[in-house]
C-alpha positions as CSV (number, residue, x, y, z in Angstrom):
1,X,9.5,-8.5,-16.5
2,X,5.8,-8.5,-16.9
3,X,5.1,-5.2,-15.0
4,X,7.9,-3.7,-17.2
5,X,6.5,-4.9,-20.5
6,X,2.5,-3.8,-19.8
7,X,3.4,0.0,-18.5
8,X,5.7,0.8,-20.9
9,X,3.4,-0.4,-23.5
10,X,0.6,1.9,-21.7
11,X,3.1,4.8,-22.4
12,X,1.8,7.2,-25.6
13,X,5.6,7.8,-25.7
14,X,8.7,7.7,-24.3
15,X,11.4,8.0,-26.3
16,X,14.2,10.1,-25.4
17,X,13.3,9.6,-21.7
18,X,15.9,9.0,-18.9
19,X,15.9,5.8,-17.6
20,X,16.1,5.6,-13.9
21,X,17.0,2.7,-11.5
22,X,14.9,4.3,-8.6
23,X,11.1,3.2,-8.3
24,X,9.3,5.1,-6.2
25,X,8.4,9.0,-6.5
26,X,7.3,10.1,-3.1
27,X,5.9,13.3,-1.7
28,X,6.8,13.4,2.0
29,X,5.8,15.8,4.5
30,X,6.4,15.9,8.0
31,X,4.4,18.2,10.5
32,X,4.2,18.5,14.7
33,X,1.5,20.3,15.5
34,X,1.3,21.7,18.4
35,X,4.2,20.4,19.6
36,X,7.8,21.4,20.8
37,X,10.2,19.8,19.7
38,X,14.0,19.4,21.3
39,X,15.1,20.9,18.3
40,X,13.3,22.3,15.7
41,X,15.3,21.7,13.1
42,X,14.7,18.0,13.3
43,X,11.3,18.8,11.2
44,X,12.9,19.5,8.0
45,X,15.8,17.1,8.6
46,X,13.7,14.2,9.0
47,X,11.4,15.3,5.7
48,X,14.3,15.7,3.8
49,X,16.1,12.5,5.0
50,X,12.8,10.6,4.3
51,X,12.2,11.8,0.8
52,X,15.9,11.3,-0.3
53,X,15.9,7.7,1.6
54,X,12.3,6.9,-0.3
55,X,13.2,8.1,-3.8
56,X,16.7,7.2,-4.4
57,X,17.3,4.0,-2.9
58,X,17.2,1.2,-5.3
59,X,14.9,-1.1,-4.4
60,X,14.7,-3.6,-7.1
61,X,16.7,-4.7,-9.9
62,X,14.4,-3.6,-12.5
63,X,14.7,-0.7,-14.9
64,X,11.4,1.7,-14.0
65,X,11.5,4.9,-16.7
66,X,11.1,8.3,-15.0
67,X,6.8,7.9,-15.6
68,X,6.6,4.5,-14.7
69,X,7.6,5.3,-11.0
70,X,5.1,4.6,-8.3
71,X,3.6,7.9,-7.2
72,X,3.0,7.7,-3.3
73,X,2.3,10.4,-0.6
74,X,3.9,10.6,3.2
75,X,2.9,12.3,5.8
76,X,4.8,12.1,9.3
77,X,2.9,13.4,12.3
78,X,5.2,13.7,14.9
79,X,2.8,12.8,18.0
80,X,5.1,13.0,20.8
81,X,8.8,14.3,21.4
82,X,10.6,12.2,24.5
83,X,14.1,14.5,24.4
84,X,16.9,13.4,22.8
85,X,15.3,12.8,19.4
86,X,13.4,9.9,20.8
87,X,10.1,10.4,19.5
88,X,6.9,8.9,19.1
89,X,5.0,9.0,15.1
90,X,2.7,8.5,13.2
91,X,2.8,7.7,9.3
92,X,0.4,7.6,7.2
93,X,1.1,6.2,3.4
94,X,-1.0,6.7,-0.1
95,X,0.1,5.2,-3.5
96,X,-1.4,4.5,-6.9
97,X,-0.6,3.5,-9.7
98,X,-2.2,4.5,-13.3
99,X,-5.6,3.4,-15.1
100,X,-4.8,2.6,-18.4
101,X,-6.0,5.3,-21.2
102,X,-7.2,7.5,-18.6
103,X,-5.7,10.2,-16.5
104,X,-7.4,8.7,-13.5
105,X,-5.0,6.8,-10.9
106,X,-6.1,3.7,-9.2
107,X,-5.1,3.9,-4.9
108,X,-3.0,0.9,-4.2
109,X,-2.8,1.6,-0.4
110,X,-3.9,4.0,1.6
111,X,-3.1,3.2,5.4
112,X,-1.6,4.8,8.8
113,X,0.8,3.4,11.1
114,X,0.7,5.1,14.5
115,X,2.5,5.5,17.0
116,X,5.8,4.5,15.9
117,X,8.6,4.9,18.2
118,X,12.2,5.5,16.8
119,X,15.3,7.4,17.4
120,X,16.1,10.0,14.1
121,X,19.6,11.0,14.1
122,X,20.3,13.6,11.4
123,X,23.5,13.0,10.9
124,X,23.1,9.4,10.4
125,X,21.7,8.0,7.2
126,X,18.7,5.9,6.6
127,X,19.5,3.1,5.7
128,X,17.8,-0.4,3.2
129,X,17.0,-2.5,6.1
130,X,15.5,-6.3,3.7
131,X,18.5,-8.0,5.3
132,X,20.1,-6.0,8.6
133,X,18.5,-4.3,10.7
134,X,19.6,-0.7,11.7
135,X,17.2,1.4,13.4
136,X,13.2,1.5,13.5
137,X,12.5,4.4,11.1
138,X,14.8,2.7,8.2
139,X,12.8,-0.5,9.0
140,X,9.7,1.0,8.8
141,X,9.9,2.7,5.9
142,X,11.7,0.0,3.9
143,X,8.9,-2.4,4.8
144,X,6.2,0.3,3.6
145,X,8.6,0.8,0.1
146,X,8.2,-3.4,-0.4
147,X,5.0,-3.3,0.4
148,X,3.7,-0.5,-2.0
149,X,5.9,-2.7,-4.4
150,X,3.9,-5.9,-3.8
151,X,1.1,-4.4,-4.5
152,X,2.1,-2.4,-7.3
153,X,3.8,-5.5,-9.2
154,X,0.6,-7.7,-8.1
155,X,-1.8,-5.2,-10.0
156,X,0.0,-5.7,-13.5
157,X,0.9,-9.6,-13.0
158,X,-0.5,-12.4,-11.3
159,X,1.4,-12.7,-7.9
160,X,4.2,-10.4,-10.0
161,X,4.9,-9.0,-6.0
162,X,5.9,-11.9,-4.3
163,X,9.5,-11.2,-4.5
164,X,9.0,-8.2,-2.5
165,X,6.9,-10.0,-0.7
166,X,9.5,-12.7,0.3
167,X,11.7,-9.9,1.3
168,X,9.5,-8.7,3.8
169,X,9.0,-11.9,4.9
170,X,13.0,-12.7,5.2
171,X,12.2,-9.0,7.1
172,X,9.8,-10.2,9.9
173,X,11.8,-13.7,10.5
174,X,15.5,-12.1,11.0
175,X,14.1,-8.8,13.3
176,X,16.0,-9.0,16.6
177,X,13.8,-10.0,19.6
178,X,14.0,-6.5,21.7
179,X,12.8,-5.1,18.5
180,X,10.0,-6.5,18.6
181,X,9.4,-5.8,22.2
182,X,10.3,-1.7,21.3
183,X,7.7,-1.9,18.6
184,X,5.1,-4.6,18.7
185,X,3.7,-3.8,15.2
186,X,6.5,-6.1,14.2
187,X,5.1,-9.2,16.3
188,X,2.3,-11.6,16.9
189,X,2.9,-11.9,20.4
190,X,0.4,-8.8,21.3
191,X,-3.6,-9.5,21.3
192,X,-2.9,-6.9,18.0
193,X,-4.3,-8.1,14.6
194,X,-4.0,-4.8,12.7
195,X,-0.2,-4.7,12.1
196,X,2.9,-4.8,10.2
197,X,3.4,-8.0,11.2
198,X,-0.5,-9.3,10.2
199,X,0.1,-7.7,6.6
200,X,2.2,-9.7,6.1
201,X,0.9,-12.8,7.1
202,X,-1.9,-12.2,5.3
203,X,-0.6,-11.7,1.6
204,X,1.7,-14.7,2.2
205,X,-1.2,-17.0,3.8
206,X,-2.0,-19.9,1.3
207,X,-5.9,-18.7,2.1
208,X,-5.4,-15.6,0.5
209,X,-4.3,-16.8,-3.1
210,X,-7.2,-15.7,-4.0
211,X,-8.0,-12.6,-3.0
212,X,-4.2,-12.3,-4.5
213,X,-5.9,-13.1,-8.2
214,X,-8.7,-11.0,-7.6
215,X,-6.6,-7.9,-7.0
216,X,-4.4,-8.6,-10.0
217,X,-7.9,-9.1,-12.1
218,X,-9.5,-6.1,-10.5
219,X,-7.2,-4.0,-11.9
220,X,-6.2,-5.5,-15.5
221,X,-9.1,-7.3,-16.2
222,X,-11.7,-4.6,-15.2
223,X,-10.2,-0.9,-14.5
224,X,-7.8,-1.3,-17.3
225,X,-10.2,-2.5,-19.4
226,X,-13.4,0.7,-18.9
227,X,-11.6,2.9,-21.4
228,X,-12.8,-0.1,-24.1
229,X,-16.1,-1.1,-22.6
230,X,-17.5,0.3,-19.4
231,X,-20.4,-1.7,-19.1
232,X,-18.7,-5.4,-19.7
233,X,-15.9,-4.1,-17.3
234,X,-18.0,-3.6,-14.6
235,X,-19.2,-6.7,-15.0
236,X,-16.4,-8.3,-14.9
237,X,-15.9,-6.3,-11.8
238,X,-18.8,-7.3,-10.3
239,X,-17.7,-11.3,-11.0
240,X,-14.3,-10.0,-9.4
241,X,-16.0,-8.8,-6.4
242,X,-17.3,-12.2,-5.3
243,X,-14.4,-13.8,-5.6
244,X,-13.1,-11.3,-3.2
245,X,-16.1,-11.9,-1.1
246,X,-15.3,-15.6,-1.2
247,X,-11.2,-14.9,-0.4
248,X,-12.6,-13.3,2.9
249,X,-15.1,-16.1,3.7
250,X,-11.4,-18.2,3.2
251,X,-10.0,-16.3,5.6
252,X,-12.6,-13.6,7.3
253,X,-11.4,-10.7,9.5
254,X,-7.9,-9.8,7.9
255,X,-6.6,-7.2,8.5
256,X,-5.0,-6.9,4.7
257,X,-9.3,-7.0,3.5
258,X,-9.7,-4.2,6.1
259,X,-6.7,-1.9,4.0
260,X,-8.2,-3.0,0.6
261,X,-11.7,-1.8,1.5
262,X,-10.7,1.4,3.1
263,X,-8.6,2.1,0.2
264,X,-11.2,1.1,-2.5
265,X,-14.1,2.2,-0.8
266,X,-15.0,5.4,-3.0
267,X,-13.7,4.1,-6.2
268,X,-15.9,1.0,-5.9
269,X,-18.9,3.0,-5.5
270,X,-18.2,5.6,-7.8
271,X,-18.0,2.9,-10.0
272,X,-21.1,0.9,-9.4
273,X,-23.6,4.0,-9.1
274,X,-24.0,3.0,-13.1
275,X,-24.2,-0.1,-12.2
276,X,-27.3,-2.3,-13.2
277,X,-29.9,-3.8,-9.9
278,X,-28.0,-7.2,-10.2
279,X,-24.2,-5.8,-9.3
280,X,-25.3,-3.5,-6.8
281,X,-26.4,-6.4,-4.9
282,X,-23.5,-8.1,-5.4
283,X,-21.4,-5.3,-4.5
284,X,-23.9,-4.8,-1.1
285,X,-23.8,-8.7,-0.5
286,X,-20.0,-9.0,-0.9
287,X,-19.2,-5.0,1.0
288,X,-20.9,-5.1,3.7
289,X,-19.4,-8.4,5.1
290,X,-15.9,-7.1,4.1
291,X,-16.4,-3.7,5.1
292,X,-19.8,-3.8,7.7
293,X,-18.7,-0.6,9.9
294,X,-19.3,1.5,6.4
295,X,-22.3,-1.1,5.3
296,X,-25.0,1.5,5.1
297,X,-23.2,3.1,2.0
298,X,-23.1,-0.1,0.2
299,X,-27.0,-0.6,1.0
300,X,-28.1,2.9,0.2
301,X,-26.1,2.9,-3.2
302,X,-28.2,-1.0,-3.7
303,X,-31.6,1.0,-3.3
304,X,-30.8,3.4,-6.0
């Protein structure tokens, strides 16, 4: 497996470490601000159940060393309690992976999924829902686990995340109609293009192949090369940004391009603070198209 070989090579030492099947290392926090839940114990129980589910589940058939586990942070905010453990939650997820020969972790995903309806039974285990629908919380967490895996694998090898994306695509196609009605983030039927359905649609659409290649090159040919030659790596990244801009032109206004710009904005700005005027100009031209809400940040950097 390419991802495993590459990551193992990056590690300074890994002899004698225990081998784990689990792929994720998730820190989970559940909060219920200014909310009187029907059962206060549900907050702690939900936190424990989600943490156990994400960290103790075997999501792939690949072997991960302890230091290879993908770091992620999950925050669940209980925004409404409708009684009988019927809850609305806001889910925030961040995931990262290490950059070769550095102490830096590059963000892979930073997303907020709001107003998710769930029924939480503290005495019922959460289940991997890649093939069968059990409950909405299990399905949403399964969705994001495989999305994190897809992005992590894509960052180490060209389209390495394809198996995880196909799992997500199959999940979407097999969800019962009543589930899509209950939680319209699973459905394209509503006038809402910023949801789970469109994440999968975007990443599996042939028009996004150029973006997925650029995503791989961004991490392996640029970020992972900064320790060798920062100037050359930044020049490479400037060219990759042009490809990301072309991918955006091929398939404009996709949800995942917005997720990418939100996730990578601060990293890109920091990298190009030391860039040449030409590189800063490329940054401005590409990112103002992808991330118009923050155009001033890229314009101001290009002037510095």
